[in-house]
Every structure is written in structure tokens, then in C-alpha cells.
Short mmCIF file of the C-alpha atoms (twelve columns), coordinates in Angstrom:
data_MODEL
# 
_entry.id   MODEL 
# 
loop_
_atom_site.group_PDB 
_atom_site.id 
_atom_site.type_symbol 
_atom_site.label_atom_id 
_atom_site.label_alt_id 
_atom_site.label_comp_id 
_atom_site.label_asym_id 
_atom_site.label_seq_id 
_atom_site.Cartn_x 
_atom_site.Cartn_y 
_atom_site.Cartn_z 
_atom_site.pdbx_PDB_model_num 
ATOM 1  C CA . MET A 1  155.851 -46.205 171.989 1 
ATOM 2  C CA . ASN A 2  154.879 -46.866 175.709 1 
ATOM 3  C CA . PRO A 3  152.872 -44.545 177.745 1 
ATOM 4  C CA . THR A 4  155.922 -42.707 179.212 1 
ATOM 5  C CA . ASN A 5  157.176 -41.836 175.594 1 
ATOM 6  C CA . ILE A 6  160.448 -43.712 176.251 1 
ATOM 7  C CA . SER A 7  161.318 -46.795 174.316 1 
ATOM 8  C CA . THR A 8  161.875 -50.021 175.899 1 
ATOM 9  C CA . HIS A 9  165.399 -49.942 174.560 1 
ATOM 10 C CA . ASP A 10 166.141 -46.509 176.247 1 
ATOM 11 C CA . GLN A 11 164.676 -47.881 179.495 1 
ATOM 12 C CA . LEU A 12 167.135 -50.796 179.470 1 
ATOM 13 C CA . ASP A 13 170.065 -48.627 178.670 1 
ATOM 14 C CA . ALA A 14 169.295 -46.097 181.416 1 
ATOM 15 C CA . PRO A 15 171.521 -46.226 184.505 1 
ATOM 16 C CA . PRO A 16 169.724 -47.605 187.637 1 
ATOM 17 C CA . LEU A 17 168.525 -45.031 190.149 1 
ATOM 18 C CA . GLU A 18 170.339 -44.825 193.447 1 
ATOM 19 C CA . PRO A 19 168.186 -45.804 196.348 1 
ATOM 20 C CA . VAL A 20 168.787 -42.624 198.204 1 
ATOM 21 C CA . SER A 21 167.819 -40.461 195.210 1 
ATOM 22 C CA . ILE A 22 164.641 -42.476 194.889 1 
ATOM 23 C CA . ASP A 23 163.722 -41.913 198.574 1 
ATOM 24 C CA . ARG A 24 164.528 -38.060 198.231 1 
ATOM 25 C CA . ARG A 25 162.538 -37.801 195.085 1 
ATOM 26 C CA . LEU A 26 159.546 -39.671 196.610 1 
ATOM 27 C CA . ASP A 27 159.669 -37.247 199.596 1 
ATOM 28 C CA . GLU A 28 159.708 -34.275 197.259 1 
ATOM 29 C CA . ILE A 29 156.851 -35.645 195.152 1 
ATOM 30 C CA . SER A 30 154.858 -36.429 198.437 1 
ATOM 31 C CA . THR A 31 155.399 -32.858 199.710 1 
ATOM 32 C CA . GLU A 32 154.256 -31.346 196.266 1 
ATOM 33 C CA . LEU A 33 151.348 -33.717 196.037 1 
ATOM 34 C CA . SER A 34 150.108 -32.795 199.590 1 
ATOM 35 C CA . ALA A 35 150.152 -29.051 198.728 1 
ATOM 36 C CA . LEU A 36 148.388 -29.634 195.405 1 
ATOM 37 C CA . ILE A 37 145.732 -31.890 197.120 1 
ATOM 38 C CA . HIS A 38 145.018 -29.109 199.722 1 
ATOM 39 C CA . ASP A 39 144.819 -26.479 197.003 1 
ATOM 40 C CA . TYR A 40 142.555 -28.560 194.753 1 
ATOM 41 C CA . PHE A 41 140.296 -29.363 197.805 1 
ATOM 42 C CA . ALA A 42 139.927 -25.661 198.718 1 
ATOM 43 C CA . MET A 43 138.913 -25.050 195.144 1 
ATOM 44 C CA . VAL A 44 136.419 -27.956 195.059 1 
ATOM 45 C CA . GLU A 45 134.867 -26.502 198.226 1 
ATOM 46 C CA . ARG A 46 134.521 -23.139 196.706 1 
ATOM 47 C CA . TYR A 47 133.611 -23.877 193.051 1 
ATOM 48 C CA . GLU A 48 132.443 -27.520 193.380 1 
ATOM 49 C CA . ARG A 49 132.478 -28.797 189.598 1 
ATOM 50 C CA . ILE A 50 136.197 -28.639 188.580 1 
ATOM 51 C CA . VAL A 51 138.456 -31.382 187.473 1 
ATOM 52 C CA . PRO A 52 142.210 -31.574 188.090 1 
ATOM 53 C CA . ILE A 53 142.992 -32.757 184.583 1 
ATOM 54 C CA . ARG A 54 141.470 -31.354 181.356 1 
ATOM 55 C CA . LEU A 55 140.732 -33.759 178.484 1 
ATOM 56 C CA . HIS A 56 143.100 -32.000 176.076 1 
ATOM 57 C CA . GLU A 57 146.099 -32.530 178.307 1 
ATOM 58 C CA . ASN A 58 148.432 -35.377 177.235 1 
ATOM 59 C CA . THR A 59 148.000 -37.568 180.334 1 
ATOM 60 C CA . PRO A 60 147.450 -41.218 179.387 1 
ATOM 61 C CA . PRO A 61 144.557 -42.963 181.307 1 
ATOM 62 C CA . THR A 62 146.950 -45.791 182.390 1 
ATOM 63 C CA . GLU A 63 149.157 -43.155 184.149 1 
ATOM 64 C CA . VAL A 64 146.071 -41.504 185.754 1 
ATOM 65 C CA . LEU A 65 144.936 -44.992 187.001 1 
ATOM 66 C CA . ALA A 66 148.332 -45.841 188.371 1 
ATOM 67 C CA . PHE A 67 148.564 -42.521 190.065 1 
ATOM 68 C CA . VAL A 68 145.079 -42.629 191.641 1 
ATOM 69 C CA . SER A 69 145.630 -46.180 192.779 1 
ATOM 70 C CA . GLY A 70 148.889 -45.127 194.412 1 
ATOM 71 C CA . LEU A 71 147.135 -42.163 196.223 1 
ATOM 72 C CA . LEU A 72 144.391 -44.394 197.513 1 
ATOM 73 C CA . ARG A 73 146.944 -46.985 198.658 1 
ATOM 74 C CA . GLY A 74 149.061 -44.326 200.327 1 
ATOM 75 C CA . SER A 75 146.149 -42.761 202.005 1 
ATOM 76 C CA . ASN A 76 144.764 -46.145 203.201 1 
ATOM 77 C CA . ILE A 77 141.463 -45.513 201.421 1 
ATOM 78 C CA . GLU A 78 139.686 -48.499 199.796 1 
ATOM 79 C CA . LEU A 79 137.766 -47.965 196.546 1 
ATOM 80 C CA . PHE A 80 134.399 -48.659 198.303 1 
ATOM 81 C CA . GLU A 81 135.154 -45.825 200.723 1 
ATOM 82 C CA . LEU A 82 135.724 -43.483 197.849 1 
ATOM 83 C CA . GLY A 83 132.307 -44.398 196.383 1 
ATOM 84 C CA . MET A 84 130.607 -44.018 199.679 1 
ATOM 85 C CA . TRP A 85 132.213 -40.719 200.235 1 
ATOM 86 C CA . GLN A 86 131.188 -39.541 196.659 1 
ATOM 87 C CA . THR A 87 127.612 -40.623 197.443 1 
ATOM 88 C CA . TRP A 88 127.293 -39.062 200.878 1 
ATOM 89 C CA . SER A 89 129.319 -35.880 200.498 1 
ATOM 90 C CA . GLY A 90 127.388 -34.409 197.784 1 
ATOM 91 C CA . LEU A 91 130.580 -33.712 195.883 1 
ATOM 92 C CA . LYS A 92 129.990 -36.182 193.011 1 
ATOM 93 C CA . ARG A 93 132.001 -35.530 189.944 1 
# 
């Protein structure tokens, strides 16, 4: 089974998504993520050592990597910049 728990056969049989609905859904996700990021950062500033995903949650590492890569790309942040920020900010995780 692939990481999304949908078989390749099911993926091939699924109807294609309409471009308009994809854009609308991406806008919704972006709005939701922005709010979550602000909330998470407020918690980090207050409590410092917290993590957004617990180890017992069923989130495959591949999906996390794809998500984080998208966040960095969408925010125009290079991996090197993330490393420098972690080093200089004192908010290492």
C-alpha cells in the first residue's frame, strides 16, 4: 500500500480533479496552514520545546518531507537559511 493508503488501481480509477476545485482547495489549505503556523509559532515562543507532530500519529515521513519541502518552497526559504535560523535563533528543536 502506498503512503496515502490508496491503491494505485484506485488512483487510476479516480476521476480527474477540476482545475477550479484544485485552486479553491489550495486557497483553503493555504488559509488554514497560515492560521496553524501563527498558532504554532505563538506556542513555540511561549513554551519553546514543543513539536507539531507526535511520534504516535500516523503521518508517514515521506508525506512530512513533501509538506515541509512545499512550505519552504512556498515561503521562498532555502534549507541553508532554515539551518542558520535554527542556529542563531536559539529555538533549536
